[in-house]
C-alpha positions as CSV (number, residue, x, y, z in Angstrom):
1,M,0.0,0.0,0.0
2,T,1.4,3.4,-1.0
3,T,1.6,6.0,1.8
4,T,0.2,9.4,1.2
5,A,0.6,12.7,3.0
6,T,-1.8,15.6,3.6
7,V,0.0,18.9,4.3
8,S,-1.4,21.9,6.2
9,H,0.3,25.0,7.7
10,S,-0.5,25.8,11.3
11,K,1.3,27.9,13.9
12,N,4.2,28.8,11.7
13,E,5.0,25.2,10.8
14,F,4.1,22.8,8.0
15,V,2.4,19.6,9.3
16,A,2.1,16.5,7.2
17,V,-0.2,13.7,8.3
18,L,0.7,10.5,6.6
19,S,-1.9,7.8,5.8
20,D,0.0,5.4,8.1
21,G,-0.6,7.7,11.1
22,R,2.8,9.4,11.3
23,R,3.0,13.2,11.6
24,I,5.9,15.3,10.3
25,R,6.4,18.9,11.4
26,Q,8.9,21.3,9.9
27,S,9.1,25.1,10.0
28,E,10.5,25.4,6.4
29,W,8.9,23.9,3.3
30,H,12.2,22.5,2.0
31,D,12.8,20.7,5.2
32,L,9.3,19.2,5.0
33,A,10.0,18.1,1.4
34,E,13.1,16.3,2.5
35,A,11.4,14.7,5.4
36,L,8.6,13.5,3.2
37,F,11.1,12.1,0.7
38,C,12.9,10.3,3.4
39,A,9.6,8.9,4.6
40,G,9.1,7.4,1.1
41,I,6.4,9.8,0.0
42,S,6.4,10.6,-3.7
43,A,5.4,14.1,-5.0
44,S,2.3,12.6,-6.6
45,R,1.1,11.4,-3.2
46,V,1.1,14.8,-1.5
47,D,-2.2,16.7,-1.0
48,Y,-2.9,19.9,0.8
49,E,-5.7,21.0,3.1
50,W,-6.8,24.1,4.8
51,H,-9.1,24.7,7.8
52,T,-10.3,27.9,9.4
53,G,-7.7,29.4,11.6
54,Q,-4.8,27.9,9.6
55,R,-2.4,29.8,7.3
56,M,-2.9,29.0,3.6
57,I,-0.1,27.3,1.8
58,T,0.6,29.3,-1.3
59,A,0.5,27.9,-4.8
60,G,4.3,28.5,-5.0
61,Q,4.9,26.6,-1.7
62,K,2.8,23.7,-2.9
63,A,4.7,23.6,-6.2
64,A,8.1,24.0,-4.5
65,I,7.4,21.1,-2.1
66,K,6.5,18.7,-4.9
67,A,9.4,19.9,-7.1
68,E,11.9,19.4,-4.2
69,I,10.7,15.8,-3.6
70,R,11.1,15.1,-7.3
71,R,14.5,16.7,-7.4
72,L,15.6,14.6,-4.4
73,G,14.4,11.5,-6.2
74,H,16.5,12.4,-9.3
75,V,19.6,13.1,-7.2
76,V,19.3,9.9,-5.3
77,G,18.6,8.0,-8.6
78,L,21.6,9.5,-10.2
79,H,23.8,8.7,-7.1
80,D,22.5,5.1,-7.1
81,A,23.3,4.7,-10.8
82,A,26.8,6.0,-10.3
83,A,27.6,3.6,-7.5
């Protein structure tokens, strides 16, 4: 079963709730992207949600999180191929 993540932004931190019950909290979007990648979450398995009282994640932040997860996948893939 593929693990998914739902990301929100609350109290100056990004919070990802994974479908397996884990929670990842990071103050910076790039740190969250790295943590999601390390948890085995692909960019296509990241969704976003917003609730009253939370800060909205900008379209740019959403795109940047997914792009960074993809970039990390390519870097690791290239590194593995060179080994």
